[in-house]
C-alpha positions as CSV (number, residue, x, y, z in Angstrom):
1,M,0.1,0.1,-0.1
2,R,1.0,3.5,-1.0
3,I,1.3,5.1,3.3
4,L,1.4,8.5,4.3
5,L,3.0,9.0,7.7
6,L,1.5,12.5,9.2
7,C,3.2,13.6,12.4
8,S,4.2,16.8,14.5
9,A,7.6,15.3,14.4
10,F,9.8,12.4,13.3
11,N,10.5,11.1,17.0
12,G,11.1,7.5,18.3
13,L,7.8,6.2,18.0
14,T,7.2,7.3,14.3
15,Q,10.6,5.9,13.4
16,R,9.8,2.7,14.7
17,C,6.1,2.6,12.0
18,W,8.0,4.1,9.5
19,L,10.6,1.2,9.7
20,E,8.0,-1.5,10.4
21,L,5.7,-0.2,7.9
22,R,9.1,-0.5,5.2
23,R,9.7,-4.0,6.5
24,A,6.1,-5.0,5.9
25,G,6.5,-3.9,2.2
26,H,4.6,-1.0,2.2
27,D,5.0,2.2,0.3
28,V,5.9,5.1,3.3
29,T,6.7,8.5,3.1
30,V,6.6,10.9,5.8
31,E,5.7,14.5,6.3
32,L,5.6,16.8,9.2
33,A,2.4,18.7,10.1
34,V,3.4,22.2,10.0
35,S,0.3,23.6,9.2
36,E,-3.5,22.8,7.9
37,E,-2.5,23.7,4.5
38,V,0.7,21.7,4.4
39,M,-0.9,18.2,5.7
40,V,-3.4,18.5,2.9
41,E,-1.1,19.5,0.4
42,A,1.1,16.8,1.1
43,A,-1.4,14.1,0.9
44,D,-2.8,15.5,-2.8
45,L,0.8,14.9,-3.6
46,A,1.4,11.6,-2.3
47,K,-2.0,10.3,-3.1
48,P,-1.7,7.5,-0.7
49,D,-4.2,4.8,0.1
50,L,-4.2,5.1,3.8
51,V,-3.1,8.1,6.3
52,I,-1.9,7.4,9.6
53,C,-0.7,9.8,12.4
54,P,1.1,8.1,15.0
55,F,2.2,11.0,16.7
56,L,0.0,13.9,16.2
57,K,-0.4,17.2,18.2
58,E,-2.9,19.1,15.8
59,R,-6.2,18.6,14.5
60,V,-6.5,16.7,11.1
61,P,-7.9,18.9,8.6
62,A,-11.4,18.4,7.5
63,G,-10.3,18.5,4.4
64,L,-7.8,15.6,4.6
65,W,-10.3,13.1,6.5
66,R,-13.0,13.5,4.4
67,S,-10.8,12.7,1.1
68,H,-8.5,9.9,2.6
69,R,-8.9,7.1,5.4
70,T,-6.9,9.1,8.0
71,V,-6.2,6.6,11.5
72,I,-4.9,8.2,14.6
73,I,-2.9,6.3,16.9
74,H,-4.2,7.8,20.4
75,P,-2.2,6.9,23.6
76,G,-4.9,5.8,26.0
77,P,-7.7,2.5,25.7
78,P,-10.8,2.4,23.8
79,G,-13.1,5.9,24.9
80,D,-10.1,7.7,26.3
81,R,-10.2,11.7,25.0
82,G,-7.9,14.5,25.2
83,P,-4.6,15.7,24.8
84,S,-3.0,15.1,28.1
85,S,-3.8,10.9,28.2
86,L,-0.5,9.8,29.3
87,D,0.0,12.9,32.0
88,W,-3.3,11.3,33.7
89,A,-2.7,7.5,33.5
90,I,0.6,8.3,35.5
91,A,-1.3,10.9,37.9
92,D,-4.0,8.8,38.5
93,A,-2.6,5.2,39.2
94,E,-4.1,3.5,36.3
95,P,-3.4,-0.2,36.9
96,E,-4.1,-0.6,33.1
97,W,-3.5,1.3,30.2
98,G,-3.8,0.9,26.4
99,V,-3.3,2.2,22.9
100,T,-6.1,2.8,20.4
101,A,-6.4,3.4,16.3
102,L,-9.1,5.3,15.9
103,Q,-10.6,7.2,12.2
104,A,-10.0,10.3,12.1
105,V,-13.6,12.9,12.1
106,E,-14.8,16.3,13.4
107,E,-14.6,14.9,16.9
108,M,-11.3,14.5,18.4
109,D,-10.6,11.0,19.5
110,A,-14.1,10.4,18.8
111,G,-14.2,8.2,15.9
112,P,-14.6,4.4,14.7
113,I,-12.4,2.2,16.1
114,W,-9.9,0.0,13.9
115,G,-8.1,-1.7,16.6
116,Y,-6.4,-1.6,20.3
117,R,-3.9,-3.2,23.0
118,R,-3.9,-2.8,26.1
119,F,-1.0,-3.4,29.0
120,A,-0.6,-3.4,33.0
121,M,1.0,-0.3,34.3
122,P,4.0,-0.5,36.3
123,A,2.9,-0.6,39.8
124,E,6.4,1.8,40.6
125,A,5.1,5.4,39.0
126,P,7.0,5.5,35.3
127,R,8.0,8.7,33.5
128,K,6.1,9.6,31.0
129,S,8.7,9.2,28.6
130,A,9.7,6.1,29.3
131,L,6.3,4.8,29.4
132,Y,5.5,6.3,25.6
133,N,8.9,4.9,24.3
134,G,8.5,1.8,26.2
135,P,5.1,-0.2,26.5
136,V,3.0,2.3,24.6
137,A,5.6,2.6,21.4
138,D,5.4,-1.1,21.4
139,A,1.6,-1.0,21.2
140,A,1.6,1.1,18.6
141,V,3.7,-0.3,16.2
142,E,1.8,-3.8,16.1
143,L,-1.6,-1.6,15.7
144,V,0.2,0.3,13.1
145,V,0.7,-2.8,11.1
146,E,-2.3,-4.2,12.1
147,V,-4.3,-0.8,10.6
148,A,-2.3,-1.4,7.4
149,G,-3.0,-4.7,6.6
150,K,-7.3,-3.7,7.7
151,A,-7.0,-0.9,5.2
152,A,-6.2,-3.5,2.7
153,D,-8.9,-5.8,3.4
154,A,-11.9,-4.5,1.6
155,S,-14.5,-5.6,3.3
156,F,-13.0,-4.3,7.2
157,V,-15.4,-1.5,8.9
158,P,-14.2,-0.1,12.1
159,E,-16.2,-0.6,15.1
160,P,-18.2,2.7,16.1
161,L,-16.7,4.4,19.5
162,D,-20.1,3.4,21.5
163,Y,-19.2,4.3,25.5
164,R,-21.9,0.8,26.2
165,S,-19.6,-1.4,25.2
166,P,-17.6,-3.1,28.2
167,E,-14.4,-2.8,26.1
168,V,-15.0,0.8,26.2
169,R,-13.8,1.8,29.6
170,G,-11.8,5.3,29.1
171,R,-13.3,8.3,28.9
172,L,-13.1,12.4,28.3
173,R,-10.3,14.0,30.1
174,R,-9.6,17.5,29.8
175,A,-5.8,18.4,29.1
176,M,-3.8,18.6,32.2
177,R,-3.4,22.3,33.8
178,H,-0.2,24.2,35.3
179,A,-2.0,24.1,38.9
180,D,-2.1,20.2,38.0
181,R,1.7,19.8,38.0
182,E,2.6,22.3,40.7
183,F,3.3,20.6,44.3
184,V,5.3,22.0,47.4
185,W,8.3,19.6,49.2
186,A,6.1,19.5,52.1
187,E,4.1,16.6,50.3
188,P,4.9,12.7,50.8
189,T,7.9,11.8,48.7
190,E,5.9,9.0,46.5
191,D,3.2,12.0,45.6
192,I,5.8,14.3,44.4
193,V,7.7,11.4,42.3
194,R,4.4,10.3,40.8
195,R,3.4,14.0,40.0
196,V,6.8,15.1,38.4
197,R,7.0,11.3,36.2
198,A,3.3,12.5,34.9
199,A,4.8,15.5,32.9
200,D,8.9,14.0,32.4
201,G,9.9,14.8,29.9
202,A,7.5,17.5,29.0
203,P,6.3,20.1,30.7
204,G,8.0,19.1,34.2
205,G,6.6,19.4,37.7
206,R,6.5,23.1,39.2
207,A,7.8,24.2,42.4
208,R,9.9,26.6,44.0
209,L,13.4,25.5,45.0
210,C,16.1,27.7,46.6
211,E,13.4,30.6,46.4
212,V,13.1,30.3,42.4
213,P,10.3,29.0,40.1
214,V,11.8,25.6,38.6
215,R,10.5,22.9,36.3
216,V,11.7,19.5,37.9
217,F,12.5,16.2,35.8
218,D,14.6,13.3,36.7
219,V,13.2,12.3,40.1
220,Y,13.9,9.0,42.4
221,A,13.1,8.3,46.4
222,G,16.3,9.3,48.3
223,P,17.1,8.3,51.5
224,Q,16.6,9.9,55.4
225,V,18.1,13.2,55.8
226,A,16.9,15.5,58.6
227,G,16.4,18.9,57.3
228,T,12.9,20.9,56.6
229,A,10.6,20.5,53.2
230,G,12.6,22.2,50.2
231,Q,15.8,22.6,51.9
232,V,18.4,21.0,49.4
233,V,20.3,18.6,51.5
234,G,22.9,17.0,49.1
235,R,24.1,17.0,45.8
236,R,25.8,13.9,43.4
237,E,27.3,13.6,40.1
238,G,24.7,16.4,39.5
239,A,21.8,15.6,41.3
240,L,20.5,17.7,44.1
241,L,18.6,15.9,47.1
242,V,15.4,18.0,48.6
243,R,13.8,17.1,51.8
244,T,10.1,16.3,51.3
245,G,7.2,16.0,54.3
246,D,8.5,12.7,54.7
247,G,11.8,11.8,53.2
248,T,14.0,13.1,50.7
249,V,13.7,13.2,46.6
250,W,16.9,12.8,44.0
251,V,16.3,15.5,41.2
252,G,18.4,15.1,38.4
253,H,17.4,18.0,36.1
254,L,15.6,21.4,36.6
255,R,14.8,24.6,34.5
256,V,14.8,27.7,36.0
257,E,11.9,29.7,34.8
258,Q,12.5,32.9,35.8
259,E,15.6,33.0,33.7
260,G,14.5,31.5,30.6
261,G,16.6,28.6,31.1
262,I,16.8,25.2,29.5
263,K,16.5,21.5,31.1
264,L,19.9,21.0,32.6
265,P,21.6,18.5,35.4
266,A,20.0,20.3,38.6
267,V,23.4,21.4,40.2
268,M,24.3,23.2,36.9
269,A,20.7,24.8,36.9
270,L,20.9,26.3,40.7
271,G,24.9,27.1,40.4
272,E,26.0,28.9,42.8
273,R,22.4,28.6,45.0
274,V,23.7,25.6,45.7
275,A,27.5,25.9,45.9
276,G,27.5,24.5,49.7
277,V,25.7,21.9,49.3
278,P,27.7,18.7,50.8
279,E,28.2,15.9,48.7
280,R,26.1,12.8,49.5
281,S,25.9,9.2,48.4
282,G,23.3,7.1,47.4
283,Y,23.0,8.1,44.0
284,S,24.8,6.9,41.1
285,E,24.5,7.1,37.1
286,I,27.4,4.8,36.6
287,T,27.5,1.3,38.5
288,Y,30.3,-1.5,38.1
289,D,29.0,-5.3,39.0
290,R,30.5,-8.5,38.4
291,S,30.4,-12.3,39.0
292,E,33.6,-14.5,38.8
293,A,33.7,-14.2,35.0
294,V,31.8,-11.1,33.7
295,G,32.2,-7.8,34.5
296,V,29.2,-5.0,33.7
297,V,29.4,-1.1,33.5
298,S,26.2,0.1,33.2
299,F,25.4,3.7,32.8
300,D,21.9,5.6,32.5
301,F,22.2,9.4,31.4
302,Y,18.8,11.1,31.2
303,N,17.6,11.6,27.7
304,G,21.1,9.5,26.7
305,A,22.7,13.0,26.8
306,M,26.5,12.9,27.8
307,S,27.9,15.8,29.1
308,T,31.8,16.6,29.5
309,E,31.8,15.2,33.3
310,Q,29.9,12.1,32.6
311,C,31.8,11.1,30.3
312,R,35.0,11.2,31.9
313,R,33.7,9.2,34.9
314,L,32.2,6.4,32.4
315,A,35.7,6.1,31.3
316,A,36.9,6.0,34.2
317,A,34.6,3.6,35.2
318,L,35.5,1.1,31.9
319,R,39.6,1.7,32.6
320,Y,38.4,0.3,36.5
321,A,36.5,-2.7,34.6
322,V,39.2,-3.7,32.2
323,A,41.7,-3.4,35.0
324,Q,39.6,-6.7,36.6
325,D,40.4,-10.3,36.1
326,T,36.8,-11.2,34.4
327,R,37.0,-12.4,31.3
328,V,34.0,-10.1,29.1
329,L,33.5,-6.8,30.0
330,V,29.7,-6.0,29.6
331,V,29.1,-2.0,28.3
332,R,25.4,-1.7,29.1
333,G,23.4,1.6,28.7
334,G,20.2,2.9,30.0
335,E,16.3,3.7,28.9
336,V,18.1,5.5,26.2
337,F,21.9,4.0,25.3
338,S,23.3,7.1,24.6
339,N,22.9,9.8,21.8
340,G,26.3,11.3,22.5
341,I,27.0,15.2,23.4
342,H,24.9,16.9,25.6
343,L,23.8,19.8,23.5
344,N,22.0,21.5,26.2
345,V,24.7,21.9,28.7
346,I,27.1,22.9,25.6
347,E,24.2,25.5,24.8
348,A,24.1,26.4,28.6
349,S,27.9,27.0,28.4
350,A,29.3,30.6,28.7
351,H,31.8,29.2,26.0
352,P,29.7,26.9,23.9
353,E,32.0,25.9,21.4
354,V,34.8,24.9,24.2
355,E,32.3,23.0,26.1
356,A,31.6,21.5,22.6
357,W,35.1,20.5,22.3
358,A,35.7,19.3,25.5
359,N,33.2,16.9,25.4
360,I,33.7,15.5,22.1
361,N,37.2,15.0,23.6
362,A,36.1,13.2,26.5
363,I,33.3,11.1,24.8
364,N,36.4,10.0,22.5
365,A,38.5,8.8,25.6
366,V,34.9,6.7,26.4
367,C,35.2,5.3,23.3
368,R,39.1,4.6,23.5
369,E,38.3,2.6,26.7
370,V,35.9,0.0,24.8
371,I,37.8,-0.3,21.2
372,G,41.5,-0.7,23.5
373,C,40.2,-3.3,25.9
374,V,42.3,-6.2,24.6
375,S,42.5,-8.0,28.1
376,Q,38.7,-8.8,27.9
377,L,35.6,-9.5,25.2
378,V,33.4,-7.0,25.3
379,V,29.7,-6.9,24.6
380,T,27.7,-4.1,23.9
381,S,24.3,-4.2,25.7
382,L,21.9,-1.7,23.6
383,G,18.6,-1.9,24.9
384,G,17.7,1.4,24.4
385,N,17.4,3.6,21.4
386,A,20.9,5.3,20.4
387,G,22.1,8.2,18.3
388,A,25.0,10.1,16.5
389,G,28.0,9.0,18.8
390,G,26.2,7.0,21.1
391,V,25.8,4.4,18.3
392,M,29.4,4.8,17.3
393,M,30.9,4.3,21.0
394,G,29.2,0.8,21.1
395,L,30.6,-0.5,17.9
396,G,34.0,-1.3,19.1
397,A,32.7,-4.0,21.3
398,D,33.8,-7.6,20.0
399,Q,29.7,-8.5,20.2
400,V,27.0,-5.9,19.5
401,V,23.7,-6.8,20.9
402,V,20.4,-4.6,20.2
403,R,17.0,-5.2,21.8
404,D,14.3,-5.4,19.2
405,G,12.3,-2.3,18.8
406,V,15.5,-0.1,19.3
407,V,16.2,2.4,16.5
408,L,19.7,3.6,16.0
409,N,20.5,6.4,14.0
410,P,24.1,6.1,13.1
411,H,24.3,9.6,11.8
412,Y,25.5,13.3,12.7
413,R,24.0,15.5,9.6
414,T,21.1,16.6,11.1
415,M,23.0,18.5,13.7
416,G,25.5,19.9,11.5
417,L,28.7,17.7,12.4
418,F,30.7,15.9,10.7
419,G,31.3,13.6,13.7
420,S,34.0,11.6,15.4
421,E,33.9,8.8,18.4
422,L,36.3,7.2,16.0
423,W,33.3,6.6,13.8
424,T,35.2,6.6,10.6
425,Y,37.4,3.4,12.5
426,V,34.5,1.1,14.2
427,L,31.8,2.2,11.3
428,P,33.5,1.2,7.8
429,R,34.9,-2.0,9.9
430,R,31.4,-3.4,10.7
431,V,29.4,-2.3,7.5
432,G,32.1,-1.6,4.7
433,A,33.3,2.0,3.5
434,E,30.5,2.5,1.2
435,Q,27.5,1.4,3.5
436,A,28.8,3.7,6.0
437,R,28.9,6.5,3.8
438,R,25.6,6.2,2.7
439,L,24.2,5.5,6.6
440,T,26.2,8.6,7.4
441,Q,25.2,10.7,4.6
442,E,21.0,9.4,3.9
443,A,20.5,10.3,8.2
444,L,17.9,7.7,8.3
445,P,17.1,5.5,11.3
446,I,17.7,1.9,11.1
447,G,16.0,-0.8,13.0
448,A,17.2,-3.9,15.4
449,A,16.3,-6.0,12.7
450,Q,18.2,-3.8,9.7
451,A,20.8,-3.2,12.2
452,V,21.8,-6.8,12.3
453,E,21.4,-7.3,8.5
454,L,23.9,-4.6,8.0
455,G,26.4,-6.3,10.4
456,L,26.2,-2.9,12.5
457,A,24.9,-5.1,15.2
458,D,25.6,-8.8,15.8
459,Q,22.4,-10.5,17.3
460,S,18.9,-8.9,18.7
461,L,17.2,-10.2,21.3
462,G,13.5,-9.3,22.4
463,G,12.0,-8.8,25.3
464,S,11.6,-5.8,27.8
465,R,14.4,-4.2,29.0
466,L,15.2,-6.1,32.2
467,E,14.5,-9.3,30.1
468,F,16.8,-7.9,27.6
469,E,19.4,-7.5,29.9
470,R,18.7,-10.6,31.6
471,R,19.3,-12.2,28.4
472,V,23.0,-10.6,27.4
473,L,24.0,-11.6,30.9
474,E,23.6,-15.2,30.1
475,Y,24.8,-14.8,26.6
476,A,28.1,-12.9,28.3
477,E,28.7,-16.0,30.6
478,R,28.4,-18.2,28.1
479,L,30.9,-16.6,25.8
480,A,33.2,-16.4,29.1
481,A,32.7,-20.2,29.6
482,D,33.2,-20.9,25.6
483,P,36.0,-23.4,25.0
484,G,37.2,-21.2,22.2
485,Y,37.3,-18.0,24.6
486,D,41.3,-18.0,24.3
487,R,41.4,-18.0,20.5
488,L,38.6,-15.4,20.4
489,L,40.7,-13.3,22.8
490,A,43.5,-14.0,20.7
491,G,42.2,-12.9,17.8
492,R,40.6,-9.5,19.2
493,R,44.4,-8.9,20.1
494,Q,45.5,-9.5,16.4
495,V,43.2,-7.4,14.9
496,R,43.8,-4.4,17.4
497,E,47.7,-4.7,16.7
498,V,47.1,-5.2,13.1
499,D,44.6,-2.1,12.7
500,E,47.1,-0.2,14.7
501,R,49.9,-1.0,12.7
502,R,47.7,-0.1,9.4
503,K,46.4,3.2,10.9
504,P,46.6,4.2,14.6
505,L,43.4,5.1,16.2
506,A,45.2,8.5,16.8
507,A,45.1,9.4,13.6
508,Y,41.3,8.3,13.1
509,R,40.8,10.6,15.9
510,A,43.2,14.0,14.8
511,E,41.4,13.5,11.2
512,E,37.8,13.4,12.4
513,L,38.5,16.0,15.4
514,A,40.2,18.4,12.6
515,E,36.6,18.3,10.5
516,M,34.8,18.8,14.3
517,S,36.5,21.9,15.1
518,R,35.6,23.4,11.5
519,D,32.0,22.6,12.6
520,M,32.0,23.7,16.5
521,F,34.4,26.9,15.7
522,D,33.9,27.5,12.2
523,D,30.2,26.5,12.2
524,R,30.4,25.3,8.3
525,H,27.0,23.3,8.3
526,G,25.0,25.3,10.8
527,F,25.7,23.5,14.4
528,R,25.0,26.6,16.3
529,A,21.4,27.2,15.0
530,A,20.8,23.2,14.5
531,R,22.0,23.1,18.5
532,R,19.7,26.1,19.4
533,A,16.6,24.7,18.0
534,F,16.9,21.1,19.2
535,V,17.9,22.8,23.0
536,R,15.0,25.3,22.5
537,K,12.4,23.0,20.9
538,V,11.7,25.2,18.1
539,K,9.4,24.0,15.9
540,A,10.0,22.8,12.5
541,S,9.1,24.8,9.6
542,A,9.0,22.1,6.9
543,T,9.6,18.5,6.6
544,P,13.4,18.5,7.4
545,E,15.5,17.9,3.9
546,H,16.8,14.0,4.6
547,L,13.0,13.3,4.9
548,A,11.6,15.4,1.9
549,G,14.2,14.2,0.1
550,H,13.4,10.5,1.1
551,R,9.9,11.3,0.4
552,E,10.6,12.8,-3.8
553,L,12.2,8.8,-3.9
554,S,9.6,7.1,-2.6
555,G,6.9,9.1,-4.7
556,A,9.2,8.3,-8.1
557,S,9.6,5.0,-7.5
558,A,5.5,4.6,-6.8
559,A,5.3,6.3,-9.9
560,A,7.3,3.7,-11.7
561,G,5.8,1.2,-10.3
562,A,9.0,0.2,-8.0
563,G,9.5,-2.0,-5.2
564,A,8.8,-0.4,-1.5
565,S,12.3,-0.3,0.0
566,H,14.3,2.5,-0.6
567,M,17.3,2.2,1.4
């Protein structure tokens, strides 16, 4: 089928839908919903058999849904309506939630139902972003493929929304207001955590801290520490420990509202206001655990962004792990594996170009530790999405294991950067020079199955993130006990020695940094503006060039009667 994906942003969910539909053999084009006129024009040009809206904040114009079958993917169970579905589901501690595919009609979220999925909500309040990128995205992708199949069936008729049906358990909920997101620190810890997580990653919980209004993100229950509610009683690795009504919470990120600030690590956001706060234990973004044979360096950086300081700590953790007497090292990311350098911290710095330079050098040191480990076999555990340098960082391992449903964006072009992280060494080594050029220039997402087909990853495993991590550990233990372990390790050493003699890693690094210096200091490809637009969440005024170009290819191929795959 010819399918138009209409979306507010080409986010992780939209990318997964794009990948899965194309994998199912459909001819898929993408258009950002920048205006009603653009939406209607896109449908007129694409002439789709079906329009699917996997992530759409705007109302679908009547001129579009009346002339083209248009299906909305709504993040709520049948009958749920309104723009704050996930926010209310978390805030109200719903035991079960779902995703519904419904046809666009005049009244929002009230159209006939094409299908739905239900799932159990976690007992502990999830972050809205984790809920959206996890069970919601999994259900939505399944639904999108199902909808495409039903659309091809001329006999299929969607079910009208009927609140008398036992399957229709949702209801109309109003948009969540600022007042619904406000809290005071005297409230119980559990209530604060739930309130903030219902608004994380946007727009954040609302409170006052150190006598300034702030948006609060990235919170965890903390230990019992004496103090008064609202008092900052500790700090560690960029996070602040704040006293609540019955305990404490760790606050990882803040946005100071009155200064027009951006989301930053909490210590950086409040600066001098928390300069005298003591260091406390009990919070860590990086951990090391080991069995007799397998060591695991785990890191979980908020939204996958890695600042200079975080990179330095991760490089130190890897050096420690490499020095241990284990046989296999597992490098494991978090909810998002990594998206490379920390654009928010760079943008907020007094000298952004200098900070960007320090950041790229620090993440290069992390990559060097992964590539340079020859005393153990190395396994990268990619349980979450990764982009740019975050993808390249994991490619220096012997085995790259990716979770089903993960999306990789192994490119830098959309941010106006050449890229570093020793990608000119690790990427061609895995996929070949021509494929590496194509991946970085086309700047399109890669799904887990395709990553394995290309050689970007070695295997993909299913299951939830926790199940995936368990399966990777079991694999690492088997690898450590493999009768051919010594041969495998000797092979790793030999390859590294041969590659180093042919061209030292320092040479790759120098060549990449020469290009990056022109991007960061001379701004030859618009890094400054792209960074600012990303950090300030500037809405796109048009479909990005790399997607628009692909859209034209799709249209040309369809006209020529070509197949659906254009990658």
